[in-house]
C-alpha positions as CSV (number, residue, x, y, z in Angstrom):
1,M,-1.7,-7.2,-0.1
2,S,-0.6,-4.0,-1.7
3,D,-1.2,-1.7,-4.7
4,L,-4.6,-3.0,-5.7
5,H,-5.1,0.2,-7.9
6,G,-8.8,-0.3,-8.5
7,M,-8.6,-3.9,-9.4
8,Y,-11.7,-4.9,-7.4
9,D,-12.3,-8.2,-9.3
10,K,-8.8,-9.4,-8.6
11,F,-9.2,-8.4,-5.0
12,I,-12.4,-10.4,-4.5
13,S,-10.8,-13.4,-6.3
14,M,-7.9,-13.2,-3.9
15,L,-10.1,-13.1,-0.9
16,E,-11.9,-16.2,-2.2
17,Q,-8.5,-18.0,-2.8
18,I,-7.2,-17.3,0.7
19,N,-10.7,-18.1,2.2
20,F,-10.7,-14.7,4.0
21,N,-13.1,-14.8,7.0
22,S,-13.9,-13.1,10.3
23,N,-11.0,-14.9,12.1
24,D,-8.4,-13.3,9.8
25,H,-7.0,-9.8,9.7
26,L,-5.9,-8.4,6.4
27,Y,-3.4,-5.5,6.0
28,I,-3.3,-3.7,2.7
29,L,-0.2,-1.6,2.2
30,G,-1.7,1.3,0.3
31,D,-2.4,2.4,-3.2
32,V,-5.9,0.9,-3.6
33,L,-6.9,4.1,-5.6
34,D,-6.5,5.0,-9.2
35,R,-5.5,3.4,-12.5
36,G,-8.1,0.6,-12.4
37,D,-11.8,1.5,-12.6
38,K,-13.2,0.2,-9.3
39,S,-11.3,2.1,-6.6
40,L,-14.4,3.2,-4.8
41,E,-15.7,-0.3,-4.6
42,I,-12.5,-1.5,-2.9
43,I,-12.7,1.4,-0.4
44,D,-16.3,0.6,0.3
45,Y,-15.5,-3.1,0.9
46,I,-12.6,-2.2,3.2
47,R,-14.7,0.2,5.2
48,N,-17.4,-2.4,5.7
49,H,-14.9,-4.9,7.2
50,K,-13.3,-4.1,10.5
51,N,-10.8,-6.8,10.1
52,I,-9.1,-5.1,7.2
53,T,-6.5,-2.3,7.8
54,L,-5.6,-0.1,5.0
55,L,-2.3,1.9,5.1
56,K,-1.9,5.1,3.2
57,G,0.1,5.0,0.0
58,N,1.2,7.7,-2.3
59,H,-2.0,7.5,-4.3
60,E,-4.1,8.0,-1.2
61,L,-1.8,11.0,-0.3
62,M,-2.1,12.5,-3.8
63,F,-5.9,12.2,-3.5
64,Q,-5.8,13.8,0.0
65,E,-3.7,16.7,-1.2
66,S,-5.6,17.2,-4.5
67,W,-9.2,16.8,-3.7
68,R,-9.7,20.3,-2.3
69,D,-6.8,22.0,-4.1
70,T,-7.1,22.2,-7.9
71,N,-3.4,23.3,-8.1
72,N,-2.3,19.9,-6.9
73,R,-4.3,17.8,-9.3
74,Y,-1.9,17.5,-12.3
75,L,0.4,15.0,-10.5
76,W,-2.5,13.0,-9.3
77,F,-4.2,12.9,-12.7
78,Y,-0.9,12.1,-14.4
79,N,-0.7,9.1,-12.1
80,G,-4.2,7.8,-13.0
81,G,-6.3,9.7,-10.5
82,D,-8.8,11.1,-13.0
83,D,-11.1,8.1,-12.9
84,T,-11.3,8.2,-9.1
85,F,-11.9,11.9,-9.2
86,Y,-14.8,11.9,-11.7
87,K,-16.5,8.8,-10.1
88,L,-16.3,10.4,-6.7
89,K,-17.7,13.7,-8.0
90,N,-20.8,11.7,-9.2
91,K,-21.5,10.6,-5.6
92,K,-23.5,12.6,-3.1
93,F,-21.7,15.2,-1.0
94,E,-22.0,13.2,2.2
95,Y,-20.2,10.3,0.5
96,E,-17.5,12.6,-0.8
97,E,-16.8,14.1,2.6
98,S,-16.9,10.7,4.4
99,F,-14.5,9.3,1.7
100,Y,-12.1,12.2,2.1
101,K,-12.0,12.0,5.9
102,Y,-11.4,8.3,5.8
103,I,-8.5,8.6,3.4
104,K,-7.0,11.6,5.3
105,N,-7.0,9.6,8.6
106,L,-5.4,6.4,7.3
107,P,-2.3,5.3,9.2
108,Y,0.9,5.1,7.1
109,L,2.8,2.6,9.2
110,E,1.9,-0.5,11.3
111,I,4.0,-2.8,13.4
112,I,2.7,-6.4,13.8
113,D,4.9,-8.6,15.9
114,N,8.3,-8.4,14.2
115,F,6.9,-7.1,10.9
116,I,7.0,-3.4,10.0
117,L,4.3,-2.7,7.4
118,V,4.6,0.4,5.2
119,H,3.8,1.4,1.7
120,A,7.2,2.5,0.2
121,G,9.9,2.4,2.8
122,L,11.5,3.9,5.9
123,Y,14.1,6.6,6.7
124,L,17.1,4.9,8.3
125,P,19.8,7.4,9.3
126,N,23.5,6.4,9.3
127,N,23.4,5.6,13.1
128,Y,20.1,3.6,12.9
129,E,21.7,0.4,14.2
130,N,22.3,2.2,17.5
131,L,18.6,3.3,17.8
132,S,15.7,1.4,19.4
133,I,12.7,0.5,17.2
134,E,10.8,3.2,19.0
135,Q,13.4,5.8,18.1
136,I,13.4,4.7,14.5
137,I,9.6,4.9,14.3
138,E,9.6,8.4,15.8
139,L,11.9,9.5,12.9
140,Q,9.4,8.5,10.2
141,E,7.4,11.0,8.2
142,E,4.3,10.4,6.0
143,D,6.0,11.6,2.8
144,I,8.9,9.2,3.3
145,C,6.8,6.3,4.1
146,V,4.5,6.6,1.1
147,W,7.0,7.8,-1.5
148,D,10.7,6.9,-0.7
149,K,11.7,3.5,-2.2
150,T,15.5,3.9,-1.8
151,I,15.5,1.3,1.0
152,L,15.4,-1.3,-1.8
153,N,18.7,0.0,-3.1
154,T,20.6,-0.3,0.2
155,N,21.7,-3.0,2.5
156,K,20.0,-1.4,5.4
157,H,17.6,-3.5,7.5
158,I,16.4,-3.5,11.1
159,K,17.8,-6.4,13.2
160,G,14.9,-8.5,14.5
161,Y,12.3,-7.0,12.1
162,T,11.2,-7.6,8.6
163,I,10.0,-4.5,6.6
164,I,7.2,-5.3,4.2
165,I,6.5,-2.8,1.5
166,G,4.7,-2.3,-1.8
167,H,5.0,0.7,-4.1
168,T,7.8,-0.6,-6.3
169,P,6.5,-3.3,-8.7
170,T,8.8,-6.3,-8.4
171,Q,9.1,-6.4,-12.2
172,N,11.0,-3.1,-11.9
173,I,13.6,-4.4,-9.5
174,K,16.9,-4.7,-11.3
175,D,18.1,-8.3,-11.8
176,Y,14.8,-9.7,-10.5
177,E,12.1,-8.4,-13.0
178,K,9.3,-10.9,-12.4
179,A,5.8,-10.7,-10.9
180,E,6.6,-12.6,-7.7
181,I,7.2,-11.4,-4.2
182,Y,10.7,-10.1,-3.8
183,K,12.9,-10.8,-0.7
184,Q,16.2,-9.4,0.4
185,E,17.6,-9.4,3.9
186,G,15.1,-7.8,6.2
187,I,12.9,-6.5,3.4
188,I,10.0,-8.0,1.4
189,D,8.3,-6.3,-1.5
190,I,4.8,-7.6,-2.2
191,D,3.8,-5.2,-5.1
192,C,3.7,-7.6,-8.1
193,G,2.1,-5.1,-10.4
194,A,-1.6,-6.1,-10.1
195,C,-2.8,-3.3,-12.4
196,F,-0.4,-4.1,-15.2
197,D,-0.8,-6.6,-18.1
198,N,2.4,-8.5,-17.0
199,G,1.6,-8.3,-13.3
200,K,-0.2,-10.2,-10.5
201,L,-1.9,-9.4,-7.3
202,A,0.1,-11.0,-4.5
203,C,-0.8,-11.8,-0.9
204,L,1.6,-12.9,1.8
205,R,0.3,-14.8,4.8
206,L,2.3,-13.7,7.8
207,D,1.6,-16.8,9.9
208,D,3.6,-19.0,7.7
209,M,4.9,-16.7,4.9
210,K,2.9,-18.6,2.3
211,E,2.5,-16.7,-1.0
212,F,-0.7,-16.4,-3.0
213,Y,-1.2,-14.9,-6.5
214,I,-4.0,-13.9,-8.8
């Protein structure tokens, strides 16, 4: 899953649809915060389940950079962070601190078998085809992984691997423009705009590539 954006009820409905249980492992590709009104509930649920891995998205990074620095809050609030901010401010200090540390320490990239999971995209230099996967991973930086969506506009892909991303709602992909998982060679976008009126929450089961929607 990816880009839940506070849509807790859709999240729970999806878990029920896929019959999520202790034998499964769920990867969420960032942006569970902001826009919707139940971001904290989603984070609490994730933290209470060791078989869920959350990757950092740009909304988690905006929170991280803005929580203790008022000068950075405009961008975060402009992108729907105000609800998260005020609800978190109503929590006890210990909860705030624990929440902040959890978000700050989130990974921003994960490799599972031949899948590369990341929120927005990867940096692939001109000579990337001559590099090993280890060398490519060493080149990645947090800002690129959570913000840079240019990989969708190129024909670049890593031989032997599939890059799975969120960040860009599939409805915004030119000549596709529908709320269904988007696939091009070596890249899959699973952000189907769950927080938008014309969107859906999507889940992709990596075992057999079956798609689920709420």
